[in-house]
Structure formats: C-alpha cells, structure tokens
C-alpha positions as CSV (number, residue, x, y, z in Angstrom):
1,M,0.1,-0.2,-0.1
2,G,1.5,3.4,-1.0
3,K,2.0,6.3,1.4
4,G,-0.9,8.2,0.0
5,K,-3.3,5.3,0.3
6,R,-2.0,4.5,3.9
7,K,-2.7,8.2,4.9
8,K,-6.3,8.0,3.4
9,A,-6.9,4.7,5.3
10,K,-5.7,6.2,8.5
11,E,-7.9,9.3,8.1
12,S,-11.0,7.0,7.2
13,R,-10.4,5.1,10.4
14,R,-10.1,8.3,12.4
15,K,-13.5,9.6,11.1
16,L,-15.1,6.4,11.9
17,R,-13.9,6.4,15.4
18,R,-15.2,10.2,15.8
19,A,-18.6,9.1,14.2
20,R,-18.8,6.2,16.6
21,K,-18.1,8.4,19.7
22,T,-20.6,11.0,18.4
23,A,-23.3,8.3,18.0
24,E,-22.7,7.0,21.6
25,R,-23.0,10.5,23.0
26,G,-26.4,11.0,20.8
27,P,-29.7,11.6,22.5
28,A,-31.5,8.7,24.0
29,R,-34.7,9.5,22.0
30,E,-32.7,8.6,18.6
31,K,-31.9,5.1,20.2
32,R,-35.5,4.6,21.1
33,W,-36.5,5.4,17.6
34,E,-34.1,3.0,16.4
35,Q,-35.1,0.2,18.8
36,Q,-38.8,0.9,17.8
37,Y,-37.9,0.6,14.1
38,R,-36.0,-2.7,14.6
39,E,-38.9,-4.3,16.7
40,G,-41.5,-3.2,14.2
41,A,-39.8,-4.4,11.0
42,G,-38.3,-7.6,12.1
43,E,-34.7,-9.1,12.4
44,D,-34.0,-8.7,8.6
45,I,-33.4,-5.2,8.9
46,H,-30.8,-5.2,11.7
47,A,-27.9,-5.2,9.2
48,P,-28.3,-1.5,7.9
49,F,-28.2,-0.2,11.4
50,E,-24.8,-1.7,12.0
51,R,-23.2,1.0,10.0
52,I,-22.6,4.3,12.1
53,V,-24.3,7.2,10.7
54,S,-22.8,10.6,11.4
55,R,-24.6,13.5,12.4
56,R,-23.6,15.1,9.2
57,D,-25.2,12.4,7.3
58,R,-28.4,12.5,9.3
59,R,-28.4,16.5,8.7
60,R,-27.8,15.9,5.0
61,R,-30.9,13.5,4.8
62,E,-33.0,16.0,6.5
63,I,-31.9,18.7,4.0
64,D,-32.9,16.3,1.1
65,M,-36.3,15.6,2.7
66,A,-36.9,19.3,3.1
67,R,-36.0,20.2,-0.3
68,E,-38.2,17.4,-1.8
69,M,-41.1,19.0,0.5
70,L,-40.2,22.4,-0.9
71,H,-40.4,21.2,-4.4
72,E,-43.8,19.3,-3.9
73,Q,-45.0,22.5,-2.4
74,Q,-44.0,24.5,-5.4
75,L,-45.6,22.1,-7.9
76,E,-48.9,21.4,-6.1
77,P,-49.5,24.1,-3.1
78,A,-51.5,22.2,-0.5
79,G,-52.7,22.8,3.1
80,E,-54.5,25.7,4.7
81,L,-52.8,29.2,5.1
82,P,-53.2,31.5,8.0
83,P,-56.0,34.1,7.5
84,G,-54.6,37.5,6.0
85,T,-52.0,35.9,4.1
86,V,-50.9,38.3,1.1
87,E,-49.2,37.4,-2.2
88,G,-45.9,39.4,-3.0
89,V,-42.7,39.4,-4.8
90,I,-39.2,39.2,-3.3
91,V,-37.2,42.3,-4.4
92,E,-34.1,41.7,-2.3
93,V,-32.6,38.9,0.0
94,V,-31.0,40.3,3.2
95,P,-29.3,38.6,6.1
96,G,-31.9,36.6,8.0
97,G,-34.8,37.2,5.5
98,C,-35.8,39.2,2.6
99,I,-37.9,42.2,1.5
100,V,-41.2,41.4,-0.1
101,E,-43.0,44.0,-2.0
102,A,-46.9,43.8,-2.4
103,E,-49.3,46.4,-3.7
104,G,-46.5,49.0,-3.6
105,E,-45.6,48.4,0.0
106,K,-42.3,46.5,1.3
107,T,-42.3,44.3,4.2
108,R,-39.3,42.7,5.8
109,C,-40.0,39.0,6.1
110,V,-38.4,35.9,7.7
111,L,-38.9,32.1,6.7
112,R,-41.5,29.8,8.3
113,G,-40.7,26.5,9.8
114,M,-39.1,24.1,7.2
115,L,-38.2,26.8,5.0
116,K,-36.0,28.4,7.7
117,S,-34.5,25.0,8.6
118,L,-33.5,24.4,4.9
119,E,-32.1,27.9,4.5
120,T,-29.5,27.4,7.3
121,Q,-27.9,24.7,5.2
122,E,-28.6,25.7,1.5
123,R,-27.8,28.8,-0.4
124,N,-30.9,30.8,-1.8
125,V,-33.9,28.8,-0.8
126,I,-35.5,32.1,-1.7
127,A,-34.4,34.3,-4.4
128,V,-35.0,37.7,-5.9
129,G,-38.1,37.3,-8.1
130,D,-39.8,34.6,-6.1
131,K,-43.5,35.0,-5.7
132,V,-44.3,34.3,-2.1
133,L,-47.2,34.1,0.2
134,F,-46.7,35.8,3.4
135,L,-48.5,36.8,6.7
136,P,-48.1,40.6,7.5
137,L,-47.2,41.2,11.2
138,E,-46.8,44.3,13.3
139,E,-44.3,47.0,12.7
140,G,-43.7,46.2,9.0
141,A,-42.6,42.7,9.4
142,G,-44.0,39.4,8.1
143,V,-43.5,35.6,7.8
144,I,-43.4,33.7,4.5
145,E,-45.6,30.7,4.4
146,R,-45.2,29.6,0.9
147,I,-43.0,29.9,-2.1
148,M,-44.7,29.6,-5.3
149,R,-43.6,27.7,-8.4
150,R,-40.8,29.3,-10.4
151,N,-41.0,29.8,-14.2
152,T,-37.5,30.5,-15.1
153,I,-34.3,30.4,-13.0
154,L,-30.6,31.6,-13.4
155,S,-28.2,29.7,-11.3
156,R,-24.6,29.1,-11.1
157,K,-22.3,26.8,-8.9
158,Y,-20.6,28.4,-6.1
159,M,-18.6,26.4,-3.5
160,Q,-20.0,23.0,-4.9
161,R,-23.7,24.3,-4.4
162,E,-26.3,25.8,-6.5
163,H,-26.5,29.7,-6.0
164,V,-29.8,31.0,-7.5
165,V,-29.2,34.5,-8.8
166,A,-32.8,35.4,-9.7
167,V,-36.0,33.6,-10.7
168,N,-39.0,34.4,-12.8
169,V,-37.4,36.9,-15.2
170,D,-38.1,37.0,-18.8
171,Q,-34.7,37.7,-20.3
172,L,-30.9,37.7,-19.2
173,V,-28.9,40.8,-20.2
174,V,-25.3,39.9,-20.5
175,V,-23.5,43.3,-20.1
176,A,-19.9,43.3,-21.5
177,S,-17.5,46.0,-22.4
178,V,-15.1,47.0,-25.2
179,D,-12.3,47.6,-22.8
180,A,-11.6,48.2,-19.1
181,P,-12.4,45.3,-18.5
182,P,-11.8,43.8,-21.8
183,L,-14.3,41.8,-23.8
184,R,-14.5,38.0,-22.7
185,T,-16.6,36.0,-25.1
186,R,-15.9,32.9,-23.1
187,L,-17.9,34.4,-20.2
188,I,-20.7,35.5,-22.5
189,D,-21.0,31.8,-23.7
190,R,-21.3,30.6,-20.2
191,Y,-24.0,33.1,-19.5
192,L,-25.9,32.1,-22.7
193,V,-25.8,28.3,-21.7
194,A,-27.2,29.1,-18.2
195,A,-29.9,31.2,-19.7
196,E,-30.7,28.4,-22.2
197,N,-30.9,26.0,-19.3
198,G,-33.0,28.2,-17.1
199,G,-35.6,29.0,-19.7
200,L,-34.6,32.7,-20.1
201,D,-34.2,34.7,-23.3
202,A,-30.9,36.3,-23.8
203,V,-29.7,39.7,-25.0
204,I,-26.0,40.7,-25.1
205,L,-25.4,44.3,-24.4
206,L,-21.8,45.7,-25.4
207,N,-21.1,48.9,-23.4
208,K,-18.2,51.4,-23.7
209,M,-18.3,51.6,-27.5
210,D,-16.7,55.0,-27.3
211,L,-13.5,53.0,-26.3
212,A,-13.7,51.0,-29.6
213,P,-10.8,51.9,-31.9
214,D,-12.4,50.1,-34.9
215,D,-15.2,47.6,-35.8
216,A,-13.4,44.7,-34.2
217,P,-15.8,44.5,-31.1
218,R,-18.8,44.5,-33.6
219,R,-17.3,41.9,-35.7
220,A,-16.5,39.7,-32.7
221,L,-20.1,39.7,-31.6
222,H,-21.6,39.4,-35.1
223,V,-21.6,35.5,-34.6
224,Y,-24.2,35.8,-31.8
225,S,-26.6,37.8,-33.9
226,D,-26.2,35.1,-36.7
227,I,-27.3,32.4,-34.5
228,G,-30.3,34.4,-33.1
229,Y,-29.3,36.4,-30.2
230,E,-30.2,40.1,-29.9
231,V,-27.0,42.2,-29.7
232,V,-27.2,45.9,-28.6
233,F,-24.2,48.3,-28.8
234,C,-24.1,51.3,-26.6
235,S,-22.1,53.8,-24.6
236,A,-23.3,55.1,-21.3
237,E,-20.6,57.9,-21.5
238,T,-21.8,59.3,-24.9
239,G,-25.4,57.9,-24.9
240,E,-25.0,55.9,-28.1
241,G,-27.4,53.2,-28.3
242,L,-29.2,53.7,-25.1
243,E,-32.5,54.0,-26.8
244,D,-32.0,50.6,-28.2
245,V,-31.4,49.4,-24.7
246,K,-34.5,51.0,-23.3
247,T,-36.4,49.2,-26.1
248,A,-34.8,45.9,-25.2
249,L,-36.0,46.3,-21.6
250,T,-39.4,47.9,-22.0
251,G,-42.3,45.8,-20.9
252,K,-40.1,42.9,-19.7
253,S,-38.4,41.6,-16.4
254,S,-34.7,41.5,-17.1
255,I,-31.5,40.6,-15.1
256,F,-28.4,42.5,-15.6
257,A,-25.3,40.2,-15.3
258,G,-21.6,40.4,-16.2
259,Q,-18.1,41.2,-14.9
260,S,-17.5,44.0,-12.4
261,G,-16.8,47.4,-14.2
262,T,-18.8,46.8,-17.4
263,G,-21.3,49.5,-16.5
264,K,-24.4,47.7,-15.5
265,S,-25.3,50.2,-12.7
266,T,-24.0,53.0,-14.8
267,I,-26.4,52.2,-17.7
268,L,-29.4,51.9,-15.4
269,N,-28.5,55.3,-13.7
270,V,-28.5,57.0,-17.2
271,L,-31.9,55.3,-18.3
272,Q,-33.4,56.1,-14.8
273,P,-31.4,58.8,-12.9
274,G,-33.5,58.3,-9.7
275,L,-32.0,55.0,-9.1
276,K,-28.8,56.5,-7.8
277,L,-26.9,53.2,-7.9
278,R,-23.3,53.2,-6.7
279,V,-20.6,53.2,-9.4
280,A,-16.7,53.1,-9.2
281,E,-14.0,53.7,-11.7
282,V,-12.1,50.7,-13.1
283,S,-8.4,50.1,-11.8
284,K,-6.1,51.6,-14.3
285,T,-3.5,48.8,-13.1
286,T,-5.6,45.6,-13.2
287,R,-8.1,47.0,-15.7
288,K,-10.7,45.3,-13.6
289,G,-13.8,46.8,-11.9
290,A,-14.7,47.0,-8.2
291,H,-17.7,45.3,-6.6
292,T,-20.0,48.4,-6.0
293,T,-23.3,46.6,-6.3
294,T,-23.2,44.3,-3.2
295,S,-26.6,42.5,-3.3
296,V,-29.2,41.4,-5.9
297,T,-32.0,43.8,-6.1
298,L,-35.3,44.0,-8.2
299,L,-35.7,47.5,-9.6
300,S,-39.0,49.0,-11.1
301,L,-38.5,51.1,-14.4
302,D,-40.4,54.1,-15.0
303,F,-40.5,53.4,-18.9
304,G,-42.0,50.1,-18.2
305,G,-40.6,46.8,-16.8
306,Y,-38.4,45.6,-14.1
307,V,-34.8,44.9,-14.0
308,V,-32.6,42.9,-11.6
309,D,-29.2,44.5,-10.9
310,T,-26.7,42.0,-9.8
311,P,-23.0,42.2,-8.3
312,G,-20.3,41.9,-10.9
313,I,-18.3,38.5,-11.2
314,R,-15.2,37.4,-12.6
315,E,-16.2,33.6,-13.2
316,F,-19.3,31.8,-13.8
317,A,-19.5,28.1,-13.2
318,L,-22.3,26.2,-14.8
319,W,-24.8,24.3,-12.4
320,D,-26.6,21.1,-13.1
321,I,-25.7,20.8,-16.8
322,A,-24.3,17.4,-17.9
323,P,-21.7,17.1,-20.7
324,A,-24.2,15.3,-23.0
325,D,-26.7,18.0,-22.6
326,L,-24.4,20.8,-23.5
327,P,-24.8,20.8,-27.3
328,Y,-28.6,21.4,-27.0
329,F,-27.7,24.8,-25.3
330,F,-25.6,25.8,-28.4
331,P,-28.4,26.8,-31.0
332,E,-25.9,26.6,-34.0
333,F,-25.5,22.8,-33.2
334,E,-29.2,22.1,-33.3
335,E,-29.7,21.1,-37.0
336,Y,-26.7,18.7,-36.7
337,I,-27.4,16.9,-33.6
338,G,-28.5,13.3,-34.3
339,Q,-26.8,13.1,-37.7
340,C,-23.3,11.9,-36.3
341,S,-22.3,8.3,-36.9
342,F,-22.2,7.5,-33.2
343,R,-25.1,7.7,-30.9
344,G,-24.2,9.9,-28.0
345,C,-21.6,11.7,-29.8
346,S,-19.7,14.4,-27.7
347,H,-18.8,16.3,-30.9
348,T,-15.2,16.5,-29.6
349,H,-13.2,13.6,-30.8
350,E,-15.5,11.1,-32.5
351,P,-14.9,10.4,-36.1
352,R,-17.6,11.2,-38.8
353,C,-19.0,13.8,-36.4
354,R,-21.7,16.0,-38.2
355,V,-20.9,19.0,-36.1
356,K,-17.2,18.8,-36.8
357,Q,-18.1,18.5,-40.4
358,A,-20.0,21.7,-40.2
359,L,-17.1,23.4,-38.3
360,E,-14.8,22.3,-41.3
361,E,-17.2,23.7,-43.9
362,G,-17.6,27.1,-41.9
363,K,-21.0,26.7,-40.9
364,I,-20.2,26.9,-37.2
365,N,-17.8,29.6,-35.8
366,A,-14.4,28.3,-34.7
367,D,-14.3,30.4,-31.7
368,R,-17.8,29.3,-30.4
369,Y,-16.8,25.6,-31.0
370,D,-13.7,26.2,-28.9
371,S,-15.8,27.6,-26.3
372,Y,-17.9,24.5,-26.4
373,R,-14.9,22.2,-26.0
374,R,-13.7,24.1,-22.9
375,L,-17.2,23.8,-21.4
376,V,-17.2,20.0,-22.0
377,E,-13.9,19.7,-20.2
378,S,-14.8,21.9,-17.4
379,L,-18.1,19.9,-16.8
380,R,-16.2,16.6,-16.9
C-alpha cells in the first residue's frame, strides 16, 4: 500500500472512530426510535443499523427531505394558510430574510418552519423574483408561508452548491464592455448556456463603444446575432445606443449580469437617474472593476418593466448541466445533432461527427466551437 493510500486509510479510520463516539453521545430518543424501528420491522433489517451514521449524514438526509417537500409544495401547493395571507414578490434577499413587495408596500420577512431550517444549510432557498405568500405582522414585518412555483431560473455553481441568482425573469442581459475590463466572449458563452438551461431569453449588451478603436468588437459579436441572439451596442458615456437598450428592456423583466466594471449600474442610472446606484472607476493597473453592487435587487423602471441588478463577477461556473446536454444549449449545433455516426456523440473527438464537419465547412464559428470544447472539459 502506497504512502498516500495509507494516509487515506488512517484518515478514514479516524473519522469512523469520531462518528462512533458521536453516536454514543447521541440523545436517547434517537436510540429509542432505532429500537422501535427494529422491533416493528423484524430481524431482517438489523444489518443497515450496524453502519454508524454521523450527524452530518443525518443532517444531509433531513435537508434532502426538506428540499423534496419544498419542490412538492411549489408544484402542488396544499394545506391551509393563516387568515390574512398576502401574495408578494421578493425584491431583495437580506441577512436573516428578505424584502417582499406587495401592492407598492415593502415588508421585511423571515422564513417559516421548514423553509427556515433548509435556508440554514442551502444557499438561496429564496431568491429575488420569487412569488411568495406571506403573513403580515406588526411594525412592517412578516413571515413567508409558501414559495410559489418558479417559471425561469438563473443559477450558477458556487462552493459546490447551487447559487440561485434570480427567478421568474423574462430575459438575461449579459453586459460586457469593449475595454476596461476587456471583452470576454468565453464568459458570455457561459451566461448564454445558463440562460438556455433556465428558460430565459438572452440579450448581449456591449457597453463602452466610445473606447472602440475600430469595428473589431462589432465583428467579434456578429456571430451571436447570426445564431439568433439580440446584440445591442451602446455607450453610457456618450449616450450612443441607449434608446436601443431601453427598447430591449421595456415591458419585460430582465436581469443585468456580467463582469465588475462593465457598467451595469451606470447604464441603469442613465436610463433612470432616480435610481442612484453606486458606481466606481475601473482600476488602471488591473483593468478590473470594483464590486460596487453588493446585493441582488429587483428595480422598477419608469418606462415599463423591471430589472434585477446583480453584483459583478469574474467567473461563472455552470450548475446542473451534464456534458451530454451541453450541445442542446448551442443553437448553431441544433440542425446537426442526431446526424453523427455514433449515438451519444460528444462532438469533440469522434470520427464522422456532423458537428465537426459543419465546423470544417465554416457553418459553425471556430471560436464558439472552441468555447464549447472548453465547457465540456470543465463539466467533466
């Protein structure tokens, strides 16, 4: 046995001893429950209880049960609600609860029972955009009784868990910039895949066109308009293209997302000056933006519609997408999927692949295909 394997085996034995001691110190009621279970089910079920179950494993099972209950509640709401329950929309998630807006009034709410238990272990049981039923209390407070079913969702992976950014929005507006920070098409592709997976339409918004020395940025994004995405070019500094931005947002609920420093808050401040969102200059040394937006917030637009302003990010990891499903989130692959020689073709290394043939014929953009291959590797 190698040194590494011996170290792992020693660590496993140490964890087992710790779990056994924890079980011995466990409350008597758990032992009584186990004894009753054995006596009721017969001798043939004794074996599973020979394996020590740690507190962490028990807690994980409780979380799974709570998550399943929440999912069932969203699909088929059941049970009676307390008198006076009101329907509202979560406009901001804050420490210990959220801000819910109903009929123009905002109420700070906490979670009830099972929802609160699940929130302590999972990120974003509630999210901006969630439609909820809550019970108003005294002094502008309330308790959320039920979360309604979500229609769309934008999620990313954060610390090996799902981080729900926002829900129930019509479209994702991916905000990028010509420079400071520089244009990153790989990040745009990740956002587009997440939007496709979550049921959102997508718009690509390229800001800071006043910094463009030539037509290179327009040519770089031309591939996206060719495959059906709406692309808008603007400059919050000069006002160029802002009417096109307003047209894309009017009458819809949108979520602004992208790198720090691309000008998400600046654009919204220009479109609706009364918002007074915080902005900051991009670092001249690193050419990266500062995190001025610190929380996800749902904002109402005077010209019609809603927008969710989000903190800037530098990386966006995909959540709950299998490598085999990834081709379906690239619109330019659609007409070639199913025409390959091998069933379950990954379109990366297999011979006689119809997608790679289309790439060689110039029907699929080489940069987009390279982005696809990188995403496949990251998901694996």
